[in-house]
C-alpha positions as CSV (number, residue, x, y, z in Angstrom):
1,X,130.0,128.8,217.4
2,X,129.3,128.2,213.8
3,X,132.6,129.7,213.2
4,X,134.2,126.5,215.5
5,X,132.0,123.7,214.1
6,X,133.3,124.7,210.3
7,X,136.4,122.7,210.0
8,X,139.4,124.7,207.8
9,X,140.5,122.8,204.8
10,X,143.8,121.7,206.3
11,X,141.8,120.0,209.5
12,X,138.8,118.3,206.8
13,X,139.6,114.8,206.5
14,X,141.9,114.0,203.5
15,X,140.1,112.5,200.7
16,X,142.3,111.5,197.4
17,X,140.4,111.4,194.3
18,X,139.4,108.3,192.9
19,X,142.0,108.4,190.1
20,X,144.8,110.3,191.8
21,X,148.5,108.9,191.8
22,X,147.9,107.5,195.3
23,X,144.5,105.9,194.3
24,X,146.1,104.5,191.2
25,X,148.8,102.6,193.2
26,X,146.4,101.2,194.7
27,X,144.8,99.3,191.6
28,X,146.2,95.9,190.9
29,X,148.5,95.4,187.6
30,X,145.3,93.7,185.6
31,X,143.1,96.9,186.6
32,X,145.6,99.6,185.6
33,X,145.5,98.7,181.8
34,X,142.1,99.2,181.7
35,X,142.5,102.6,184.1
36,X,144.7,104.4,181.8
37,X,142.5,103.2,178.6
38,X,139.6,104.8,180.8
39,X,141.4,108.0,181.4
40,X,143.2,108.2,177.6
41,X,139.6,108.2,176.1
42,X,138.2,112.0,174.7
43,X,135.6,113.4,176.7
44,X,132.9,112.5,173.3
45,X,134.1,109.2,173.7
46,X,133.5,108.1,177.1
47,X,130.1,106.4,177.5
48,X,128.7,108.0,180.1
49,X,129.6,111.3,177.8
50,X,128.1,110.3,174.6
51,X,126.0,112.5,172.7
52,X,122.2,112.0,173.1
53,X,120.6,110.6,169.8
54,X,119.5,112.9,167.0
55,X,116.0,113.1,167.3
56,X,114.8,115.1,164.6
57,X,114.7,113.5,161.9
58,X,111.6,111.0,162.7
59,X,112.2,107.0,161.8
60,X,109.8,106.3,158.4
61,X,109.5,102.9,157.4
62,X,110.3,101.6,153.7
63,X,107.1,102.1,152.4
64,X,106.4,105.8,153.7
65,X,105.2,107.7,151.3
66,X,103.6,104.9,149.3
67,X,100.0,104.1,148.7
68,X,99.4,100.4,148.5
69,X,96.2,98.9,146.7
70,X,94.9,95.3,148.9
71,X,92.6,93.1,146.6
72,X,92.6,90.2,149.7
73,X,89.5,89.5,150.9
74,X,90.8,87.0,153.1
75,X,93.9,87.6,155.6
76,X,93.5,91.3,154.7
77,X,93.9,92.9,157.8
78,X,97.2,90.5,158.5
79,X,98.5,92.2,154.9
80,X,97.7,95.4,155.8
81,X,99.2,95.4,159.3
82,X,102.0,94.8,157.8
83,X,102.3,97.1,155.1
84,X,101.3,100.1,157.8
85,X,104.3,98.5,160.0
86,X,106.5,99.5,156.9
87,X,105.2,102.9,156.4
88,X,102.4,102.3,153.5
89,X,99.4,103.8,153.3
90,X,96.8,101.2,152.7
91,X,93.6,100.9,150.2
92,X,91.8,98.1,151.1
93,X,89.1,96.8,148.4
94,X,88.5,93.1,148.6
95,X,87.6,92.0,145.3
96,X,85.6,88.9,146.1
97,X,84.0,87.3,149.1
98,X,85.0,84.0,150.4
99,X,81.5,81.6,150.4
100,X,81.6,78.6,152.8
101,X,79.9,75.6,150.8
102,X,78.6,73.8,154.4
103,X,75.8,73.3,153.1
104,X,76.2,73.2,149.7
105,X,74.4,70.0,148.1
106,X,77.9,69.7,145.7
107,X,79.9,69.6,148.5
108,X,77.6,66.8,150.4
109,X,77.2,64.5,147.0
110,X,81.0,65.1,146.1
111,X,81.8,63.8,149.6
112,X,79.3,61.2,149.4
113,X,80.4,60.2,146.5
114,X,83.9,59.6,148.2
115,X,82.9,57.7,150.9
116,X,80.9,55.1,148.6
117,X,83.9,54.7,146.5
118,X,87.2,55.7,148.0
119,X,89.7,57.4,145.6
120,X,92.8,56.4,145.1
121,X,94.6,59.5,145.6
122,X,92.9,62.7,147.1
123,X,94.9,66.3,146.4
124,X,94.8,68.6,148.8
125,X,95.6,72.3,147.6
126,X,94.4,75.1,150.3
127,X,94.5,74.7,154.3
128,X,91.5,76.6,154.4
129,X,89.6,74.4,152.1
130,X,90.5,71.1,153.4
131,X,89.6,72.4,156.9
132,X,85.8,73.4,155.7
133,X,85.7,70.1,154.1
134,X,86.4,68.0,157.4
135,X,84.0,70.7,159.5
136,X,81.2,70.5,156.5
137,X,82.0,66.6,157.3
138,X,81.1,66.6,160.7
139,X,78.9,68.7,160.2
140,X,76.6,66.1,158.2
141,X,77.5,63.3,160.7
142,X,80.4,62.3,157.9
143,X,83.1,63.9,159.5
144,X,84.9,60.3,160.8
145,X,83.9,58.4,158.3
146,X,85.6,61.0,155.6
147,X,88.6,60.7,158.0
148,X,88.8,56.7,157.6
149,X,88.7,57.2,154.4
150,X,91.6,59.3,153.8
151,X,94.1,57.5,156.2
152,X,93.7,54.8,153.3
153,X,94.5,57.1,150.0
154,X,97.6,58.8,148.5
155,X,97.5,62.4,150.1
156,X,99.2,65.2,148.4
157,X,99.4,68.6,149.6
158,X,100.2,71.3,147.6
159,X,102.2,73.2,150.4
160,X,103.3,73.4,154.1
161,X,100.3,75.2,154.8
162,X,98.5,72.5,153.6
163,X,100.6,69.8,155.1
164,X,99.3,71.7,158.9
165,X,96.1,71.2,158.1
166,X,96.1,67.8,157.0
167,X,98.4,66.9,160.1
168,X,95.8,68.5,162.5
169,X,93.3,66.1,161.6
170,X,95.6,63.5,162.8
171,X,96.3,62.0,159.2
172,X,99.7,62.3,157.4
173,X,100.6,63.3,153.3
174,X,102.6,61.4,151.2
175,X,103.9,63.9,149.2
176,X,104.4,68.0,148.8
177,X,106.0,69.9,146.4
178,X,108.8,72.5,147.2
179,X,107.6,74.6,144.7
180,X,104.5,74.9,146.0
181,X,103.2,74.8,142.7
182,X,99.8,72.5,141.3
183,X,102.2,72.3,137.9
184,X,104.7,70.2,140.5
185,X,101.8,68.0,141.4
186,X,100.3,67.3,137.9
187,X,104.0,66.7,136.7
188,X,103.9,63.8,139.6
189,X,100.9,62.3,138.9
190,X,101.5,62.2,135.4
191,X,105.0,60.7,135.7
192,X,103.7,57.8,137.9
193,X,100.8,57.4,135.6
194,X,97.1,58.0,136.2
195,X,95.0,55.4,133.8
196,X,92.5,53.9,136.0
197,X,92.9,56.1,138.9
198,X,90.3,57.5,140.8
199,X,91.5,60.9,141.8
200,X,89.9,63.6,144.2
201,X,90.9,67.5,143.8
202,X,90.1,69.6,146.5
203,X,88.9,73.1,144.3
204,X,90.1,76.1,145.6
205,X,87.3,78.4,144.6
206,X,88.2,78.5,141.1
207,X,88.9,76.1,138.4
208,X,92.0,74.5,138.4
209,X,93.8,75.4,134.6
210,X,94.3,72.6,132.7
211,X,94.6,70.5,135.9
212,X,91.6,68.3,135.6
213,X,91.8,68.3,132.1
214,X,95.2,66.8,131.7
215,X,94.8,64.0,134.7
216,X,91.5,63.5,132.5
217,X,93.0,62.9,129.3
218,X,96.1,61.2,131.0
219,X,92.9,58.3,131.8
220,X,92.1,59.2,135.4
221,X,88.6,59.7,137.1
222,X,88.6,62.8,138.7
223,X,85.8,63.9,141.2
224,X,86.4,67.4,142.0
225,X,85.3,68.9,145.8
226,X,84.3,72.3,145.6
227,X,84.8,73.2,149.3
228,X,84.4,77.6,148.7
229,X,83.4,80.2,146.2
230,X,84.5,83.1,145.2
231,X,81.8,85.3,144.9
232,X,81.9,88.8,143.7
233,X,81.6,91.7,147.1
234,X,78.4,92.4,148.4
235,X,79.5,96.4,148.5
236,X,81.6,97.2,144.6
237,X,82.4,100.8,145.9
238,X,85.2,100.0,147.8
239,X,86.2,98.1,144.4
240,X,85.3,101.1,142.1
241,X,87.2,103.6,144.1
242,X,90.5,101.3,144.1
243,X,90.0,101.2,140.1
244,X,89.5,104.9,140.1
245,X,92.5,105.4,142.5
246,X,94.6,103.2,140.4
247,X,94.0,104.2,136.6
248,X,94.9,107.9,138.2
249,X,98.0,106.4,139.5
250,X,96.5,107.5,143.5
251,X,98.3,104.0,144.7
252,X,101.8,102.9,144.3
253,X,101.3,99.2,143.6
254,X,98.3,96.5,143.9
255,X,98.3,93.3,145.7
256,X,97.1,90.4,144.9
257,X,97.0,87.1,146.9
258,X,94.8,85.3,144.6
259,X,94.2,84.5,141.3
260,X,90.1,84.8,141.5
261,X,90.8,88.7,143.1
262,X,93.1,89.6,140.1
263,X,90.3,88.1,138.0
264,X,87.2,90.1,139.7
265,X,89.2,93.4,139.4
266,X,89.9,93.0,135.5
267,X,86.3,92.3,135.0
268,X,84.9,95.0,136.7
269,X,87.1,97.4,135.1
270,X,86.1,95.8,131.6
271,X,82.6,96.2,133.0
272,X,82.9,100.0,133.6
273,X,85.0,100.4,130.5
274,X,87.9,101.0,132.2
275,X,90.0,98.3,131.6
276,X,92.3,99.9,128.9
277,X,93.1,102.7,130.9
278,X,93.8,100.0,134.1
279,X,95.9,98.1,132.1
280,X,98.2,101.4,131.0
281,X,98.5,102.2,134.5
282,X,100.0,98.2,135.7
283,X,102.0,98.0,132.7
284,X,103.7,101.9,133.9
285,X,103.3,103.4,137.0
286,X,101.3,101.0,139.5
287,X,103.4,98.2,140.4
288,X,101.1,95.0,140.5
289,X,102.1,92.7,142.9
290,X,101.3,88.7,143.1
291,X,101.8,86.5,145.9
292,X,103.0,83.7,143.3
293,X,102.7,82.5,139.8
294,X,99.2,80.7,139.9
295,X,97.9,84.2,141.3
296,X,99.3,86.2,138.7
297,X,97.6,84.0,135.4
298,X,94.9,86.5,134.8
299,X,97.3,89.5,135.1
300,X,99.8,87.9,133.0
301,X,96.6,86.5,130.1
302,X,96.8,90.4,130.0
303,X,100.0,90.8,129.2
304,X,101.0,92.5,132.3
305,X,104.4,91.5,134.3
306,X,104.0,91.1,137.8
307,X,106.4,91.0,140.8
308,X,106.4,87.9,142.8
309,X,108.6,87.3,146.1
310,X,110.6,83.8,146.2
311,X,108.4,82.1,148.7
312,X,104.5,82.1,148.4
313,X,103.8,84.2,151.9
314,X,102.5,87.5,152.7
315,X,105.4,87.9,154.9
316,X,108.1,87.7,151.6
317,X,105.6,89.9,149.3
318,X,105.5,92.7,151.7
319,X,109.6,92.5,151.6
320,X,109.4,92.5,147.3
321,X,106.8,95.6,148.2
322,X,110.0,97.2,150.6
323,X,112.5,96.7,147.9
324,X,110.4,97.5,144.5
325,X,108.6,101.0,145.7
326,X,111.6,102.6,146.6
327,X,113.3,102.0,144.2
328,X,111.2,103.1,141.4
329,X,111.2,106.5,143.3
330,X,113.0,109.6,141.6
331,X,116.5,111.2,143.4
332,X,117.0,114.6,142.4
333,X,120.0,116.7,144.2
334,X,118.1,120.0,144.0
335,X,119.3,122.9,145.9
336,X,121.9,121.4,147.9
337,X,119.4,118.8,149.3
338,X,118.8,115.2,148.5
339,X,114.8,114.7,146.9
340,X,113.3,111.7,146.6
341,X,109.8,111.9,145.5
342,X,107.5,109.0,146.4
343,X,104.0,108.6,145.9
344,X,101.6,111.0,147.9
345,X,105.3,112.5,150.0
346,X,108.6,113.4,149.7
347,X,112.4,112.7,151.3
348,X,114.1,115.8,151.8
349,X,117.3,115.0,152.9
350,X,115.6,111.7,154.5
351,X,113.1,114.1,156.1
352,X,109.5,112.7,155.2
353,X,107.4,115.7,153.7
354,X,103.2,114.5,152.8
355,X,102.6,116.9,150.0
356,X,99.0,116.8,149.3
357,X,97.5,115.6,145.6
358,X,97.8,118.7,144.5
359,X,101.4,119.8,145.1
360,X,102.7,116.2,144.1
361,X,100.8,116.7,140.4
362,X,103.2,120.0,139.8
363,X,106.0,118.4,141.1
364,X,106.0,115.1,139.2
365,X,105.4,117.9,136.3
366,X,108.4,119.4,137.0
367,X,110.4,116.5,137.5
368,X,109.7,115.2,134.2
369,X,112.3,117.8,132.4
370,X,114.6,118.1,136.0
371,X,115.9,122.1,136.1
372,X,113.7,123.2,132.4
373,X,111.4,125.5,133.2
374,X,107.6,124.7,132.9
375,X,105.1,127.3,131.8
376,X,101.8,127.9,133.9
377,X,99.7,126.9,131.3
378,X,101.5,123.4,131.5
379,X,101.2,123.2,135.4
380,X,97.7,124.2,135.2
381,X,96.6,121.2,133.0
382,X,98.4,119.1,135.5
383,X,96.5,120.1,138.9
384,X,93.6,117.5,139.1
385,X,90.3,119.2,138.2
386,X,91.7,122.5,137.4
387,X,89.9,125.1,135.3
388,X,91.1,128.0,133.5
389,X,92.6,130.4,136.1
390,X,96.2,130.5,136.1
391,X,96.2,131.4,140.1
392,X,95.1,128.0,140.8
393,X,98.8,126.9,140.2
394,X,100.1,130.2,142.4
395,X,98.1,129.5,144.8
396,X,99.0,125.2,144.5
397,X,102.8,125.9,144.5
398,X,102.7,128.0,147.5
399,X,101.4,124.9,149.6
400,X,103.8,122.8,147.7
401,X,106.6,124.7,148.5
402,X,105.2,124.9,152.2
403,X,104.9,121.1,152.4
404,X,108.5,120.7,151.0
405,X,109.8,123.0,154.3
406,X,112.8,124.2,151.7
407,X,111.2,126.6,149.3
408,X,114.2,127.5,147.4
409,X,113.7,123.8,145.5
410,X,111.4,125.4,143.4
411,X,112.5,128.7,141.5
412,X,110.1,131.0,139.7
413,X,110.9,132.0,136.7
414,X,109.5,135.4,136.3
415,X,106.7,135.5,133.1
416,X,107.7,132.0,132.3
417,X,107.2,129.5,134.9
418,X,108.3,127.6,137.3
419,X,111.7,125.4,137.3
420,X,113.1,122.8,140.1
421,X,116.9,124.1,141.4
422,X,119.0,121.4,140.3
423,X,122.2,121.5,141.4
424,X,124.9,122.7,138.9
425,X,126.4,119.5,138.1
426,X,123.1,117.6,137.9
427,X,121.8,120.9,135.9
428,X,124.2,119.6,133.2
429,X,123.5,116.4,133.3
430,X,119.5,116.3,132.8
431,X,120.4,119.1,130.8
432,X,122.1,117.3,127.7
433,X,119.0,114.3,127.8
């Protein structure tokens, strides 16, 4: 029965292969070239047979292996998230705190003074400060009067964020500098002439160096509007930990988003007797990155060069770090591998290898003179908190080799010490230094 039901090959309905000559003849002239190209593709070129993408090398961001200190009090979470998404380890220590002055007598007195005798010009310097001023006036029942007064004056905004805050209140700014610089605002006012004019300046936590004095020297009547103040952080311990990490090179960069934060960190270092060590770290090994030139002023006053983005925003600030930190990393050809040494990790052929602090200390000691033998005694001095037992070097070296995943990167030279197994061409290059 089964045999009768099973068809013989010659009895089965004929099925022509899809790409047989007969099938090909049924294709239209427009389809044939495409068919021929498909058949001419090699198997590995055919889309349905392309190999799967490699997964043995995990993706890592441009800041992977680096530790970045964040001193900001405001928008610190946003900055930290931007850095972490690019692979950085973030150490946050707000160097100050913002104290709103919604019930402060100085702000109330300045507001009443301006309502009683309206200014000719109002300079708004920060978005948060301008919003805080209007909100505080609302709380005192003076919000409507303040807005009415501001509608009748020449309103200058330092930058686009301030413009947005002004327009959100139904007001329109007269002018805003393209550079977002108070120096450009000052130049405009002095060119226009300010003698006998009343100018209200919204202060942003600290005196504006030279700005108010220059206006008064030119004959202006200047009224400061202190919307908020910078104060030391309530918990100073995170700042001290960040300072300790900086002077010991435990961070690769420090970010600053306000001049008061920079001044506060410098002041705390001075109080602890660490200022010379902090300045040495920022001048050599730790990259100071500022959101703009005004923020950099306290650091520049101490002789510290900083990096800054062209646009004074958090995103561009992070992009500057993404460019600068990898370019500062040391890259060496060792034992047939490309080795890039970062802050707390090493890229071995683009594979990120986290390394413990003791291991990084040994590796940095070996890279000071690549390919040269470094004695155990010298490596022992490089270990943090090491005693006098050279066995600690052997233990840390074994862990370093394991962390790197390529033990042959570091050679043991019997009775002498250790050296990087630099490739021959590179070995001759560094040997001539």
